[in-house]
C-alpha positions, 0 to 999 in steps of 0.5 A: 518565520522558521519551519518547523525542524520535522520537516527538514526529515521529510523526504518526497517521493521524488517521481513527482519531481521529475515528472513535472520537470518532464512535463514542463519538457512535453510544453517545450514540444521536447518528446518525453517518454515517462518512466518516471511516475507508476502511472498506467498509461491506459484509460479508465475502463468504461464500466468503472468510470460509469459507476462514478458517474452514476454516483455523482449524478446521484448525489454521491457529493457530500461526505462519506463515513471516515473509514469509507462506505460500509458497502464498499469496504464489503466489496473488498473483503468479499474480493481478497477473500475470493483472491487471496484466500484472507479471510477479513471483515470490512471492520477489518478493512479502511479506505483512504484517499489513496495508499499513501494516507493508510501506509502515514496513518499506520506507521503513524500509529504503530511506530515509535521514534527511535523505532526502526524498520526493516526495509527492502533497499532498493525502495519505494521511498515514501517510506523512508521519508515517513520514518524520518519526519517521525523521528524513527529509521529505516534499517535496510535489508538489502535485494540482490539482483543475483537472488532474483531480486528476493530479500535475503533471510539471513540478512534480515535476520542479522539487521534485527535489533531491540528497537526493531517494530516491523517488516516491511515487504513491496511484494512485488516488489517496486521497484524491482518488479520481483514476486515473492516465493511462497519460501521467501514469504513464509521466512520472512512470517516465521522471523516476525513470529520469533521475534515478535514484529509487525508486517506491514505489506504493500501489495498495491501491484498485485494484480500486475504481474508480468511472468506467467510462470509467477505468482501473487500470494500474501504474507497474510495467508501464510501467517494469520497468527501473526498482525498484517497490514496490508495496503493495496488500493485501485490505482494501478491495477483499475487505472485510477491513479487520480482518483485516490482510492486506497486500503488498508486490511489488518489481519491476525489476532483480534486483541493485537490487531483491535488496538491498531484499528482503533488509533487508524479511526481516530487519525481517520476521523481527525483527518479526512475521508476518502472522496465520495463518489470514486468509492461507488467504483470501487464494486464494479472494478472488483467484481465487473470485466477484467479484461483490461489486465490482461 
């Protein structure tokens, strides 16, 4: 049986491969320090667990709406407005089984074969894998330790060509940990504006910042006139990676983001919806005690 050619282009997040090997060594009695997987080593806060339990006991075991439960999308919109000063409506948010599907759906919906996306290097490997599978390309811009791991804007601009479709930024960055400055973000927003590019903003670590002098700023706040898709979820900050609850937020001019929303809704209806009961943890997680973050 011949495997489809596209599978030869599909990479993986190799951290999971290393995790499997590490756990195999643990079963042999080896002591392992896990640095391979992006998973918090604390248990889920009790009030979040209880919310999911109540949902299960209340019958939340069926299919939910493809884009997520409306009242919980409303909770996300409220949190984003309050914490990041981004005015969004629930209709501009889609909830997916973890943040990875929305990343995949966005690239599928908006990037054509032969296009390239400005992608940070070093980079979270899922993006390169998805682009390769879709016959698109990474256009890697450097992150330099001597510059505090901030993107080199001049290097980014040199790499833009006729096939460049979007700029991807991961902020706070995985794997460097850098939190991008307002100046950096304003320059990236200006690049996107001048070259008519989309913005893809991976902000899954936005609440996990260890440097008291650093402040996370969403690029969507600085670029309301540029179409931007922001990726986020509960996994990291609320200690529920196995629950698979992520979301995408579309901001920018309505005439530019509405076709994207229609495409993503079509992909969701064709494929999946987020697990029902864990969605009921979104509102208590975002609105409840935040002591665990400290």
